[in-house]
C-alpha positions as CSV (number, residue, x, y, z in Angstrom):
1,M,11.8,-15.1,3.8
2,Q,13.9,-15.2,0.7
3,Y,17.5,-13.7,0.7
4,Y,19.9,-12.5,-1.8
5,I,23.5,-12.0,-0.8
6,I,26.1,-9.7,-2.4
7,D,29.8,-9.6,-1.4
8,D,33.1,-9.7,-3.5
9,D,34.5,-12.1,-0.9
10,A,33.1,-15.6,-1.7
11,S,34.0,-16.7,1.9
12,I,31.7,-14.1,3.2
13,V,28.8,-15.2,0.9
14,K,29.3,-18.7,2.2
15,I,29.3,-17.8,5.8
16,L,26.1,-15.8,5.5
17,T,24.5,-18.6,3.4
18,N,25.2,-21.2,6.1
19,L,24.2,-18.9,8.9
20,I,20.8,-18.3,7.3
21,E,20.1,-21.8,6.2
22,E,21.4,-23.6,9.4
23,N,19.4,-21.3,11.7
24,E,16.3,-21.6,9.4
25,L,16.1,-17.8,8.9
26,G,15.0,-18.3,5.3
27,E,15.9,-19.5,1.9
28,I,18.9,-18.1,-0.2
29,I,17.6,-17.6,-3.8
30,G,20.7,-16.1,-5.2
31,S,24.1,-14.4,-4.7
32,S,26.7,-12.4,-6.6
33,N,30.1,-10.8,-6.2
34,D,29.5,-7.5,-8.0
35,G,26.9,-4.8,-8.0
36,E,25.9,-4.8,-11.7
37,T,25.2,-8.6,-11.7
38,A,23.2,-8.2,-8.5
39,L,21.1,-5.5,-9.9
40,R,20.0,-7.6,-12.9
41,E,19.4,-10.7,-10.8
42,I,17.5,-9.0,-7.9
43,M,15.0,-7.4,-10.2
44,V,14.3,-10.9,-11.7
45,C,14.2,-13.0,-8.4
46,N,12.6,-10.3,-6.3
47,P,13.9,-11.4,-2.8
48,D,12.5,-10.1,0.5
49,I,15.8,-9.2,2.1
50,V,19.1,-8.4,0.4
51,L,22.4,-8.6,2.4
52,V,24.8,-6.3,0.6
53,D,28.4,-5.1,1.2
54,L,29.1,-1.4,0.7
55,L,32.4,-1.7,-1.3
56,L,31.6,-3.7,-4.4
57,P,33.1,-3.8,-7.9
58,K,31.3,-2.2,-10.9
59,L,28.5,-0.8,-8.7
60,D,28.8,0.2,-5.0
61,G,26.4,-0.9,-2.4
62,N,24.8,2.5,-1.8
63,S,24.1,3.0,-5.5
64,L,22.8,-0.4,-5.9
65,V,20.3,0.1,-3.0
66,R,19.2,3.4,-4.4
67,E,18.5,2.1,-7.9
68,I,16.6,-1.0,-6.7
69,K,14.5,1.1,-4.1
70,L,13.4,3.3,-7.0
71,L,12.2,0.2,-8.9
72,N,11.0,-1.8,-6.1
73,P,10.8,0.0,-2.6
74,R,9.4,-3.1,-0.8
75,I,12.8,-5.0,-1.0
76,K,14.6,-4.6,2.4
77,F,18.4,-4.1,2.6
78,I,21.0,-5.0,5.3
79,M,24.3,-3.5,4.8
80,I,27.3,-5.6,6.0
81,S,30.6,-3.9,5.7
82,Q,34.1,-3.2,7.3
83,V,33.6,0.5,6.5
84,S,33.6,2.6,9.8
85,N,33.3,6.1,8.2
86,A,30.3,7.8,9.7
87,K,29.5,9.8,6.5
88,L,29.5,6.7,4.3
89,I,27.3,4.9,6.9
90,E,25.0,7.9,7.0
91,E,24.8,7.8,3.1
92,S,23.9,3.9,3.4
93,Y,21.0,4.8,5.6
94,N,20.0,7.6,3.3
95,S,20.1,5.2,0.3
96,G,17.4,3.1,2.0
97,I,19.0,0.4,4.2
98,E,17.3,-0.9,7.3
99,F,20.4,-1.7,9.3
100,F,24.2,-1.5,9.0
101,I,26.2,-4.4,10.4
102,S,30.0,-4.0,10.8
103,K,32.5,-6.7,9.9
104,P,33.8,-9.0,11.1
105,I,30.5,-10.8,11.1
106,N,28.9,-11.6,14.3
107,K,26.5,-14.5,14.2
108,I,24.2,-13.3,16.9
109,E,23.9,-9.8,15.5
110,V,23.1,-11.1,12.0
111,E,20.4,-13.4,13.4
112,K,19.0,-10.5,15.5
113,V,18.9,-7.9,12.7
114,T,17.6,-10.3,10.0
115,S,14.8,-11.4,12.4
116,K,13.9,-7.8,13.1
117,V,13.7,-7.0,9.4
118,A,11.6,-10.2,8.7
119,E,9.2,-9.1,11.4
120,K,8.9,-5.6,9.8
121,I,8.1,-7.3,6.4
122,E,5.5,-9.4,8.0
123,V,3.8,-6.5,9.8
124,E,3.8,-4.6,6.5
125,N,2.1,-7.5,4.6
126,M,-0.4,-7.8,7.2
127,L,-1.3,-4.0,7.1
128,D,-1.5,-4.3,3.3
129,G,-4.0,-7.0,3.7
130,I,-6.1,-5.0,6.1
131,K,-6.0,-1.9,3.8
132,K,-7.2,-4.0,0.9
133,V,-10.2,-5.4,2.9
134,F,-11.3,-1.8,4.1
135,K,-10.2,0.1,1.1
136,D,-13.8,0.8,0.0
137,V,-15.1,1.8,3.3
138,S,-12.2,3.6,5.0
139,P,-11.9,7.4,4.0
140,E,-8.4,8.2,2.8
141,K,-8.4,11.7,3.9
142,K,-7.4,12.3,7.7
143,S,-9.3,14.7,9.7
144,Q,-7.6,17.5,11.5
145,D,-8.1,15.9,14.8
146,N,-6.5,12.7,13.7
147,N,-3.4,14.5,12.3
148,I,-3.0,16.2,15.7
149,K,-3.2,12.9,17.5
150,I,-0.7,11.4,15.1
151,I,1.8,14.2,15.6
152,K,1.4,14.1,19.4
153,H,1.9,10.3,19.4
154,I,5.1,10.6,17.5
155,L,6.5,13.4,19.5
156,G,5.5,11.7,22.7
157,R,7.8,8.8,21.7
158,F,10.6,11.3,22.0
159,G,9.5,12.6,25.3
160,M,8.7,16.1,23.8
161,L,5.1,16.6,24.8
162,G,6.0,18.7,27.9
163,E,8.1,21.2,26.1
164,K,6.9,24.7,25.0
165,G,8.2,24.3,21.5
166,T,6.1,21.2,20.9
167,N,2.9,23.3,20.4
168,D,4.8,25.4,17.9
169,I,5.8,22.3,16.1
170,I,2.4,20.9,16.1
171,K,0.8,24.2,14.7
172,I,3.5,24.5,11.9
173,C,2.9,20.8,10.9
174,M,-0.9,21.4,10.8
175,Y,-0.4,24.3,8.5
176,L,1.9,22.4,6.2
177,L,-0.5,19.4,6.1
178,E,-3.6,21.7,5.4
179,T,-1.8,23.7,2.6
180,K,0.0,20.6,1.3
181,K,3.3,22.3,1.4
182,S,6.7,20.9,2.3
183,F,8.8,22.6,5.0
184,D,11.4,23.5,2.4
185,E,8.8,25.3,0.3
186,C,8.2,27.7,3.2
187,N,10.3,30.3,5.0
188,F,11.0,29.4,8.5
189,N,10.8,33.1,9.7
190,E,7.4,33.5,8.0
191,L,6.1,30.2,9.5
192,S,7.3,31.3,12.9
193,S,5.7,34.8,12.6
194,M,2.4,33.1,12.0
195,L,2.3,31.9,15.5
196,G,2.0,35.4,16.9
197,D,5.2,35.5,18.9
198,N,8.7,36.9,18.2
199,P,10.1,34.6,15.3
200,K,13.4,34.1,17.2
201,T,11.7,33.2,20.4
202,V,9.5,30.6,18.5
203,Q,12.6,29.2,16.7
204,Q,14.5,29.0,20.0
205,R,11.6,27.0,21.6
206,I,11.4,24.6,18.7
207,R,15.2,24.1,18.7
208,R,15.2,23.2,22.3
209,A,12.3,20.9,21.9
210,I,14.0,19.1,19.0
211,K,17.2,18.9,20.8
212,I,15.5,17.1,23.8
213,G,14.0,14.8,21.3
214,L,17.4,14.0,19.9
215,T,18.9,13.4,23.3
216,N,16.0,11.1,24.3
217,L,16.5,9.1,21.0
218,A,20.2,8.8,21.6
219,Y,19.5,7.3,25.0
220,I,17.1,4.7,23.3
221,G,19.9,3.9,20.8
222,I,22.5,3.5,23.6
223,E,20.1,1.2,25.5
224,D,18.9,-0.8,22.5
225,Y,20.5,0.0,19.1
226,Y,18.0,-2.2,17.4
227,N,15.0,-0.7,19.0
228,E,12.4,-0.2,16.3
229,S,11.8,3.4,17.2
230,F,15.4,4.2,17.2
231,Q,15.9,2.7,13.8
232,D,12.8,4.3,12.3
233,Y,13.3,7.8,13.6
234,S,17.2,8.1,13.7
235,K,17.2,8.0,9.9
236,G,13.9,9.6,9.2
237,M,13.6,12.8,11.5
238,F,17.3,13.1,12.5
239,D,20.4,12.5,10.5
240,F,22.7,9.5,11.4
241,V,25.7,11.7,12.2
242,S,23.8,14.0,14.7
243,V,22.3,10.9,16.4
244,K,25.8,9.3,16.6
245,A,27.4,12.5,17.8
246,E,24.7,12.8,20.6
247,M,25.3,9.2,21.6
248,D,29.0,9.7,21.9
249,Y,28.5,12.9,23.8
250,I,26.3,11.1,26.4
251,K,29.0,8.3,26.6
252,G,31.6,11.0,27.2
253,K,33.4,10.4,23.9
254,N,32.5,13.8,22.4
255,K,32.8,17.2,23.8
256,T,29.7,18.4,21.9
257,G,26.5,16.7,21.0
258,G,24.5,16.3,17.8
259,K,23.3,19.2,15.8
260,V,19.5,20.0,15.4
261,I,18.6,20.1,11.7
262,I,15.0,21.7,11.8
263,S,14.1,21.1,8.1
264,K,15.0,17.4,8.3
265,F,13.0,17.0,11.5
266,F,9.8,18.6,10.0
267,E,10.1,16.9,6.7
268,G,10.6,13.5,8.6
269,L,7.6,14.2,10.9
270,L,5.3,15.0,7.9
271,L,6.4,11.8,6.2
272,Q,5.6,9.9,9.4
273,C,2.1,11.5,9.5
274,E,1.5,10.3,5.8
275,D,2.5,6.7,6.8
276,Y,0.0,6.4,9.6
């Protein structure tokens, strides 16, 4: 794996360089101390993984990640920062990072996270190779049965399959996939009415089912923060602040748990279906 490092503290760049090279995690192909220089150099050298600080001169880490992701979405980013503000960390995940590591740097954590991201890149490369081989023989359009299986598989990973609201979620997703509409394009009351029950009753069932999924995801995060399912779904189908609040509630640090954001859940679920 080829790495690029960005931090306005030269000593941090040196520590990360030594850590990666000494542990044979990959090759350092460049580094810089500000966001603007990094943007120019990264687009030229095209690294696999970028280790980036959040607070950078000229162009902050989140803005840098967003700009590069628009130009080259395959580059993976790991944010390493002393920032602890939950909203800023959520913005970092929304910008497109894979992981957020808090300073001071922990050698074991950096090794574990970089290895996880490297594994993800290798899997993506392997899948791309398979897709190229079967491109001419595999139909791109998914059948209705396949879509249902995919949705059930995803919801099953959250332990939601036994909930009444899960069937409502599946029916709404199937409608959106068949009509090629996003959740935000539709009225939730109208979608609920299509299911033949009282719209408020349907919405309550859906909220309860999603809340159970949020709670189960939070338990996964507490047990193993770097679990692939937790990392993928905590920023795709739930927002970071809600997952963190639910984790803190389970730990007894908060009096209330995370909020259920229905639109984000549905949009994230539909995106997951497209990725399968």
